[in-house]
C-alpha positions as CSV (number, residue, x, y, z in Angstrom):
1,M,-24.8,40.5,-87.2
2,A,-22.0,40.6,-89.8
3,L,-18.6,39.5,-88.8
4,R,-15.8,42.1,-88.4
5,R,-13.3,41.9,-91.2
6,E,-10.5,43.4,-89.1
7,P,-11.1,43.4,-85.4
8,T,-9.1,45.9,-83.4
9,A,-6.6,44.9,-80.7
10,R,-9.1,46.0,-78.1
11,Q,-11.8,43.8,-79.6
12,V,-9.4,40.9,-79.8
13,R,-8.3,41.4,-76.2
14,L,-12.0,41.2,-75.1
15,G,-12.3,37.9,-76.8
16,V,-9.1,36.6,-75.3
17,E,-10.3,37.5,-71.8
18,L,-13.6,35.7,-72.4
19,R,-11.8,32.6,-73.6
20,R,-9.5,32.7,-70.5
21,L,-12.6,32.9,-68.3
22,R,-14.2,30.0,-70.1
23,E,-11.1,27.8,-69.9
24,A,-10.7,28.6,-66.2
25,A,-14.2,27.4,-65.7
26,G,-13.4,24.2,-67.4
27,L,-16.0,24.6,-70.2
28,T,-15.7,23.9,-73.9
29,A,-16.8,26.3,-76.5
30,R,-19.7,24.0,-77.3
31,E,-20.8,24.0,-73.6
32,A,-20.5,27.8,-73.4
33,A,-22.6,28.1,-76.6
34,A,-25.3,25.9,-75.1
35,L,-25.5,28.3,-72.1
36,L,-26.3,31.2,-74.5
37,G,-28.5,29.2,-76.8
38,T,-26.2,29.6,-79.7
39,G,-23.6,27.6,-81.7
40,R,-20.0,26.7,-81.0
41,V,-18.9,28.8,-84.0
42,Q,-20.5,31.9,-82.5
43,I,-18.5,31.5,-79.4
44,S,-15.4,31.0,-81.5
45,H,-16.2,34.3,-83.4
46,I,-16.7,36.2,-80.1
47,E,-13.4,34.9,-78.6
48,S,-11.5,35.8,-81.8
49,G,-12.9,39.3,-81.8
50,L,-14.8,38.8,-85.0
51,A,-18.2,39.2,-83.4
52,G,-19.3,41.4,-80.6
53,L,-21.8,40.7,-77.8
54,S,-24.3,42.7,-75.7
55,E,-23.8,43.6,-72.1
56,E,-26.6,41.1,-71.1
57,R,-24.9,38.2,-72.9
58,L,-21.5,39.1,-71.5
59,R,-22.8,39.2,-68.0
60,R,-24.5,35.9,-68.5
61,L,-21.3,34.3,-69.7
62,A,-19.4,35.8,-66.7
63,S,-22.0,34.3,-64.4
64,H,-21.8,30.9,-66.0
65,Y,-18.0,31.1,-65.9
66,A,-18.3,31.8,-62.1
67,C,-16.4,35.1,-62.4
68,T,-17.2,37.2,-59.3
69,D,-14.8,40.0,-60.0
70,E,-17.3,42.8,-60.5
71,Q,-14.7,45.4,-61.5
72,F,-13.2,43.1,-64.1
73,I,-16.7,42.3,-65.5
74,N,-17.6,46.0,-65.7
75,A,-14.3,46.7,-67.5
76,L,-15.1,43.9,-70.0
77,V,-18.6,45.4,-70.5
78,A,-17.1,48.8,-71.2
79,M,-14.9,47.2,-73.8
80,A,-17.8,45.3,-75.4
81,T,-20.2,48.3,-75.5
82,D,-17.9,51.1,-76.5
83,R,-19.0,52.4,-79.9
84,T,-16.6,55.4,-80.0
85,R,-15.1,56.0,-83.4
86,G,-11.6,57.1,-82.6
87,W,-9.6,59.7,-84.6
88,W,-7.3,56.9,-85.7
89,E,-10.1,55.3,-87.8
90,E,-9.4,57.9,-90.6
91,Y,-6.1,56.1,-91.2
92,R,-7.7,52.6,-91.6
93,G,-6.7,51.2,-94.9
94,L,-3.9,53.8,-95.2
95,L,-1.6,52.7,-92.5
96,P,-0.7,49.3,-91.1
97,T,-3.3,48.0,-88.6
98,S,-0.7,47.9,-85.8
99,F,-0.4,51.7,-86.0
100,L,-4.1,52.0,-85.3
101,D,-4.2,49.4,-82.6
102,L,-1.4,51.2,-80.7
103,S,-3.3,54.5,-81.0
104,E,-6.5,52.8,-79.6
105,L,-4.6,51.3,-76.7
106,E,-3.0,54.7,-75.9
107,H,-6.4,56.4,-76.1
108,H,-7.9,54.1,-73.5
109,A,-4.8,54.0,-71.3
110,R,-4.8,55.0,-67.6
111,F,-1.1,55.5,-67.8
112,L,1.8,55.0,-70.2
113,R,5.4,53.9,-69.6
114,H,8.1,53.7,-72.2
115,V,11.6,52.3,-72.3
116,A,13.7,53.6,-75.2
117,I,17.3,52.4,-76.1
118,L,18.1,53.7,-79.6
119,Y,15.3,56.1,-80.5
120,V,13.4,58.9,-78.7
121,P,9.9,57.5,-78.0
122,G,7.4,58.4,-80.7
123,L,5.1,60.3,-78.3
124,L,8.0,62.7,-77.6
125,Q,9.5,63.2,-81.1
126,T,9.6,66.4,-83.0
127,E,8.3,66.4,-86.5
128,A,11.8,66.7,-87.9
129,Y,13.0,63.8,-85.8
130,A,10.0,61.7,-86.8
131,R,10.6,62.6,-90.5
132,A,14.2,61.4,-90.2
133,V,13.2,58.1,-88.5
134,F,10.5,57.3,-91.1
135,S,12.8,58.4,-94.0
136,S,15.3,55.8,-93.0
137,R,12.8,52.9,-93.3
138,L,13.3,50.1,-95.8
139,P,11.6,49.6,-98.1
140,E,11.6,53.3,-98.7
141,L,8.3,55.1,-98.1
142,T,6.6,57.2,-100.8
143,Q,6.1,60.8,-100.0
144,D,2.4,60.3,-99.3
145,E,3.2,57.4,-96.9
146,L,5.8,59.4,-95.1
147,E,3.4,62.4,-94.6
148,L,0.6,60.0,-93.4
149,R,2.9,58.5,-90.8
150,I,4.1,61.9,-89.5
151,R,0.5,63.2,-89.3
152,H,-0.6,60.1,-87.4
153,R,2.4,60.4,-85.0
154,K,1.6,64.0,-84.3
155,A,-2.0,63.1,-83.5
156,R,-0.8,60.3,-81.1
157,Q,1.1,62.9,-79.1
158,E,-2.2,64.6,-77.9
159,I,-2.1,62.5,-74.7
160,T,-2.8,63.8,-71.1
161,V,-2.5,60.6,-69.1
162,P,0.5,60.1,-66.8
163,Y,3.5,59.2,-69.1
164,E,6.9,58.0,-67.9
165,A,9.7,57.6,-70.4
166,V,13.0,56.0,-69.5
167,I,15.5,56.8,-72.2
168,H,19.0,55.5,-72.6
169,E,21.8,58.0,-73.3
170,A,22.4,56.2,-76.6
171,A,19.0,57.3,-77.9
172,L,19.8,60.9,-77.0
173,R,23.2,60.9,-78.7
174,I,22.5,59.0,-81.9
175,R,21.9,61.5,-84.7
176,V,18.8,60.2,-86.5
177,G,18.9,63.4,-88.6
178,D,21.4,66.3,-88.7
179,R,22.8,68.4,-85.8
180,A,19.8,70.8,-85.9
181,T,17.3,67.9,-85.7
182,S,19.1,66.5,-82.6
183,R,19.3,69.9,-80.9
184,G,15.7,70.5,-81.6
185,Q,14.7,67.1,-80.2
186,L,16.7,67.6,-77.0
187,T,15.1,71.0,-76.6
188,R,11.7,69.5,-77.0
189,L,12.4,66.8,-74.4
190,L,13.3,69.6,-72.0
191,E,10.0,71.3,-72.7
192,L,8.0,68.2,-72.3
193,S,9.8,67.2,-69.1
194,E,8.2,70.3,-67.5
195,A,4.7,69.1,-68.4
196,G,2.7,67.9,-65.4
197,H,1.8,64.5,-66.8
198,V,5.3,63.7,-68.2
199,A,8.2,62.2,-66.3
200,L,11.5,61.8,-68.1
201,R,14.3,59.6,-66.8
202,V,17.7,59.1,-68.4
203,I,20.1,56.1,-68.2
204,P,23.6,57.4,-68.7
205,F,26.3,55.2,-70.3
206,D,28.3,55.1,-67.1
207,L,25.5,54.0,-64.8
208,D,25.8,50.5,-63.3
209,G,23.1,47.8,-63.6
210,F,21.8,48.5,-67.1
211,A,22.8,45.1,-68.6
212,Q,20.0,43.4,-66.7
213,A,17.3,45.6,-68.0
214,S,17.7,46.4,-71.7
215,S,14.3,45.7,-73.2
216,T,12.6,48.4,-75.3
217,M,8.8,48.5,-74.7
218,T,5.7,50.5,-74.3
219,Y,3.7,49.6,-71.2
220,V,0.0,50.5,-71.5
221,G,-2.0,50.6,-68.3
222,G,-5.5,49.2,-68.7
223,P,-8.6,49.9,-66.5
224,L,-7.3,47.1,-64.2
225,P,-3.8,45.7,-63.9
226,K,-4.9,42.4,-65.5
227,L,-6.0,44.3,-68.6
228,D,-2.6,46.0,-69.1
229,T,-0.8,45.5,-72.4
230,V,2.9,45.6,-73.5
231,A,3.6,46.8,-77.0
232,R,6.9,45.8,-78.6
233,D,8.3,46.8,-82.0
234,A,8.8,44.0,-84.5
235,P,9.9,44.0,-88.2
236,H,6.2,43.6,-89.3
237,G,4.7,46.0,-86.8
238,S,3.9,46.2,-83.1
239,V,3.4,43.0,-81.1
240,F,1.0,43.1,-78.2
241,I,1.6,41.1,-75.0
242,D,-1.1,40.5,-72.5
243,S,-0.6,37.3,-70.6
244,E,-0.4,37.8,-66.8
245,A,3.0,36.0,-66.6
246,Q,4.5,38.1,-69.3
247,L,3.0,41.3,-67.9
248,S,4.6,40.5,-64.5
249,I,8.0,40.2,-66.2
250,Y,7.7,43.5,-67.9
251,R,6.5,45.2,-64.8
252,T,9.7,44.0,-63.0
253,C,11.7,45.0,-66.0
254,F,10.4,48.6,-65.9
255,R,11.0,48.8,-62.1
256,T,14.6,47.7,-62.7
257,M,15.0,50.3,-65.4
258,E,13.7,53.0,-63.1
259,A,16.1,51.9,-60.4
260,V,19.1,52.3,-62.7
261,S,18.0,55.7,-64.1
262,L,18.5,59.2,-63.0
263,E,15.7,61.1,-61.1
264,P,13.6,63.4,-63.3
265,D,15.4,66.6,-62.2
266,Q,18.8,65.0,-62.7
267,S,17.6,63.8,-66.1
268,R,16.6,67.3,-67.2
269,D,20.1,68.5,-66.2
270,F,21.6,65.7,-68.2
271,V,19.6,66.5,-71.3
272,H,20.4,70.1,-70.9
273,R,24.2,69.4,-70.9
274,L,23.8,67.2,-74.0
275,A,22.0,70.0,-75.8
276,K,24.7,72.5,-75.0
277,E,27.3,70.1,-76.5
278,L,25.6,70.3,-79.9
């Protein structure tokens, strides 16, 4: 089987989890390869996401690694055998890979949580707001690149899983575009806050306790908690965090942000007042 030239974040994550299982079992790549009747290089390719593996081989490895968590094994099997070609694949080669990886993670998510400090989350942005955000990027995007990003962002917004966004007042007040853009964005937030799967929470400037929880992030719920992922923006694109120790920190961070934010109904009233000021 030919090696993948560009494994997705999901494929890489599968390989990472298999490596963690192998290392927890105290086996080297060479020893794991011998159990499958293959070479050490093949194990390396599997663990880096460059090569896939069948359900039968994955279950054999899990057995050799003494993994008895059936739910976890089934989740890994689903990751290994999923052949779905997602809508985001039409952008491969046109947009940075991190855009596609985030779309894939969101597509498979059980729930989504977002903390926003300076910008309204992408999944909640109006087209005008998104256009203003992308137009401010350096180096400047070409018109074709700009339109691609906007079209991709709008496609990402077709989510139905539970989504909770904690947004700081700064993100609501900063005018990414003009007054009309800001007013339209606040109106859109009010509309979305009425959706059954969306919970909007606001952190006002004058609320105590914010200094201890000021980390922007997207928390993506996996099929099991140990398969959750945190996505954070970086200058070169999104960075994905999946170690259990780090996930635990970000779960605590989100709970802290919830604790210092307004309840959803209070948040709607707050956004409504801001919209009336414009």
